[in-house]
C-alpha positions, -999 to 999 in steps of 0.1 A, spaced: 324 -168 -675 340 -136 -692 374 -151 -702 391 -178 -681 409 -152 -658 404 -142 -622 403 -112 -610 422 -94 -585 408 -61 -568 424 -30 -552 396 -7 -537 370 -32 -538 350 -16 -510 352 18 -525 324 33 -548 330 20 -579 348 -14 -566 319 -26 -550 298 -23 -578 326 -37 -599 330 -72 -578 292 -76 -573 291 -75 -612 319 -100 -613 306 -120 -590 271 -118 -611 289 -134 -642 305 -163 -617 337 -147 -619 362 -157 -592 377 -125 -576 402 -118 -551 397 -83 -535 425 -69 -515 415 -52 -486 438 -31 -457 426 -36 -421 424 -4 -398 429 4 -363 390 -5 -358 382 -30 -381 400 -66 -399 401 -67 -435 376 -95 -433 353 -74 -411 358 -46 -437 347 -70 -466 318 -88 -453 303 -48 -441 302 -47 -478 298 -83 -497 279 -99 -469 266 -132 -479 289 -135 -512 321 -143 -489 306 -176 -483 300 -180 -519 334 -198 -528 340 -172 -554 350 -142 -537 383 -143 -518 393 -118 -490 435 -109 -492 448 -87 -464 471 -65 -477 481 -28 -485 488 -9 -520 518 14 -505 539 -21 -494 562 -45 -517 540 -73 -530 511 -53 -518 515 -65 -483 505 -101 -493 518 -131 -473 537 -159 -490 507 -180 -488 484 -156 -510 514 -148 -536 519 -183 -538 480 -190 -550 479 -161 -572 511 -169 -588 493 -200 -602 464 -181 -616 459 -159 -648 449 -127 -628 432 -95 -644 445 -67 -617 421 -39 -613 439 -10 -593 406 6 -584 420 21 -548 429 57 -547 426 86 -523 403 108 -532 402 138 -504 411 171 -515 421 186 -485 453 203 -483 461 183 -449 457 152 -465 478 159 -496 508 133 -481 486 105 -476 468 109 -515 503 114 -529 515 84 -510 484 62 -522 480 77 -555 517 78 -564 537 52 -543 508 28 -543 501 30 -579 540 20 -582 536 -9 -559 506 -23 -580 523 -18 -613 551 -37 -603 532 -63 -588 513 -66 -620 544 -72 -640 551 -101 -618 523 -119 -610 492 -106 -637 486 -113 -672 472 -78 -673 464 -46 -655 429 -22 -657 439 10 -642 413 37 -627 427 72 -637 401 105 -637 394 126 -664 408 155 -646 447 148 -653 434 170 -678 443 198 -651 431 236 -663 430 222 -703 405 246 -719 409 229 -755 397 193 -765 416 165 -744 413 134 -762 421 95 -749 455 100 -767 464 128 -746 480 132 -714 510 161 -710 497 188 -728 516 213 -706 484 213 -680 488 231 -645 466 214 -619 446 226 -590 455 206 -565 472 174 -552 446 149 -563 445 158 -599 486 158 -596 492 126 -578 468 112 -600 483 124 -631 515 109 -618 497 75 -613 487 74 -648 524 82 -660 539 55 -640 513 29 -655 522 41 -690 560 41 -687 564 11 -664 537 -16 -673 551 -45 -692 521 -66 -692 489 -51 -715 467 -26 -698 438 -3 -700 434 30 -682 399 47 -677 394 80 -667 356 87 -654 343 120 -647 322 126 -615 307 91 -609 273 90 -597 246 68 -579 230 57 -549 248 74 -518 257 50 -490 267 57 -451 306 63 -448 309 85 -484 281 109 -483 286 111 -448 306 148 -444 308 155 -477 332 128 -487 323 117 -517 319 140 -550 287 154 -558 275 146 -525 295 170 -510 268 197 -527 238 182 -517 250 177 -483 257 215 -481 222 225 -490 208 197 -469 228 217 -441 216 246 -451 182 237 -453 180 221 -416 200 257 -404 171 272 -420 142 254 -403 157 250 -370 167 294 -371 130 295 -378 113 269 -352 135 290 -325 116 327 -325 150 343 -324 158 373 -339 173 354 -371 138 339 -373 119 373 -374 147 387 -399 139 355 -422 103 355 -421 103 392 -430 123 381 -460 93 362 -468 108 325 -456 78 302 -453 79 266 -443 54 235 -445 51 214 -414 38 188 -438 68 179 -455 98 206 -440 102 224 -470 117 258 -468 102 287 -493 130 312 -498 120 337 -521 146 361 -511 173 336 -520 193 345 -555 219 319 -560 247 331 -587 256 302 -613 286 303 -634 278 312 -675 298 282 -685 289 259 -656 286 224 -666 287 192 -643 302 163 -660 288 129 -644 284 95 -652 261 69 -637 283 40 -618 262 13 -640 274 30 -674 309 31 -658 312 -7 -648 299 -21 -678 321 5 -699 348 -11 -678 339 -49 -686 328 -47 -718 359 -25 -729 379 -55 -711 364 -80 -735 373 -63 -767 406 -72 -781 411 -41 -797 407 -22 -767 440 -34 -754 458 -14 -784 438 17 -778 449 15 -739 431 48 -730 391 56 -727 374 85 -713 340 77 -694 322 112 -694 294 129 -704 288 135 -744 264 168 -733 269 176 -694 242 190 -671 243 229 -669 251 236 -633 223 259 -632 198 225 -637 218 206 -613 221 234 -584 180 239 -592 171 203 -588 190 195 -559 176 226 -537 143 212 -545 152 179 -533 168 190 -501 138 208 -495 146 245 -507 124 260 -531 112 297 -544 145 306 -550 159 327 -580 188 323 -601 212 351 -613 239 339 -642 273 355 -635 310 356 -651 327 323 -634 353 346 -619 322 365 -602 310 329 -591 343 316 -577 343 355 -552 307 353 -548 309 314 -530 344 325 -512 322 360 -497 294 334 -487 316 308 -473 329 336 -452 299 351 -441 276 321 -428 304 306 -403 284 286 -385 279 263 -420 316 265 -425 327 228 -410 300 214 -435 308 235 -465 346 243 -465 353 213 -491 330 227 -514 355 255 -523 379 225 -534 354 214 -561 343 244 -575 363 239 -608 341 211 -613 309 229 -616 322 263 -624 333 261 -657 336 235 -693 354 203 -698 360 191 -734 370 153 -741 366 134 -768 357 96 -774 373 81 -801 383 51 -788 348 39 -774 333 48 -806 360 27 -822 349 -3 -805 314 6 -809 305 11 -773 275 35 -760 275 69 -746 262 74 -714 225 82 -712 223 123 -704 213 124 -668 177 137 -662 161 158 -634 143 124 -626 178 105 -622 187 135 -600 157 136 -580 161 97 -570 192 98 -558 194 132 -543 159 118 -523 178 84 -515 210 106 -502 183 128 -479 161 100 -465 190 74 -457 222 90 -457 219 125 -447 190 119 -420 216 100 -400 240 123 -394 241 145 -365 244 182 -371 248 191 -335 280 214 -338 259 236 -360 235 244 -334 
């Protein structure tokens, strides 16, 4: 047991949530999870799809609810049960969509949902742990400290803006002890439903390259004019492993481009270890980011190889040129547009450096995340390609 607290988790079926819940259960903690029903699945069905037999252990209890509703949509019986417990409320639920068409939903979930969660925590919980994002820093170019928040930054999208608003609600309205975590891009093994359709951070890029490789292979195998052009340019394939060699492909990468990614295991262990430190509740805010992020070129090169595209060349260009070239490429390769349009929304996170401090993490003596290696990227890329990407239909492409 951690410290005689029960745990109520929102966003438990999400990427970070499912890993956190499993870790809490492994420590024999009692965990309630708030799950919203959908038009096709009940809350219990959604929970069982993720946690399977854990629901039969007696340590995991599913509560049907919705964070945007008063009392998080919980019925009187559930509220009465929770009111008798010492509850640590973990608020991980969020809408991660960057699509302009879904901005209203993201605003409602991230802003209004957090307001309801804070109201609930003030009434029923003994403490609150809120998952923010490192990118509440917006377009800040200087060092963004764990004590910083509103430094006059501008936001590049509604996601950043809504998460900033959510964190402000926690800071201004939460009266119970609370912690705020700001992770960068959290990475780990992809799973169906998140990597599918590019709906999950880093995998948007990996999936785009997978689609490009499939398009190249299909075009070459058709014997069309397109295949003749590709072969004239020196494109070759290996029938043994479906690798495409494209020596004509010149890939630009931004001069100051870095990708700040932290492993899911590090994130979960940091959440729990920080929660257990008494001093943490005074410091409140913590960055879960890399000390030395990987260069964009390294990430691109490794992912290219793992998606089956080799022999390419790289060209370093200023960030503004990189943005322009990607936009032009997106316009030209119109058949790939349904699979690549969301990549444009994520370019700021791979085309420029961010600077975060870790004074609060260091004060607690907590370890920094290990620097990601090519081997780590290779493992998760291959897992995504073999177990997730290969199951996604690309019929619209052909």
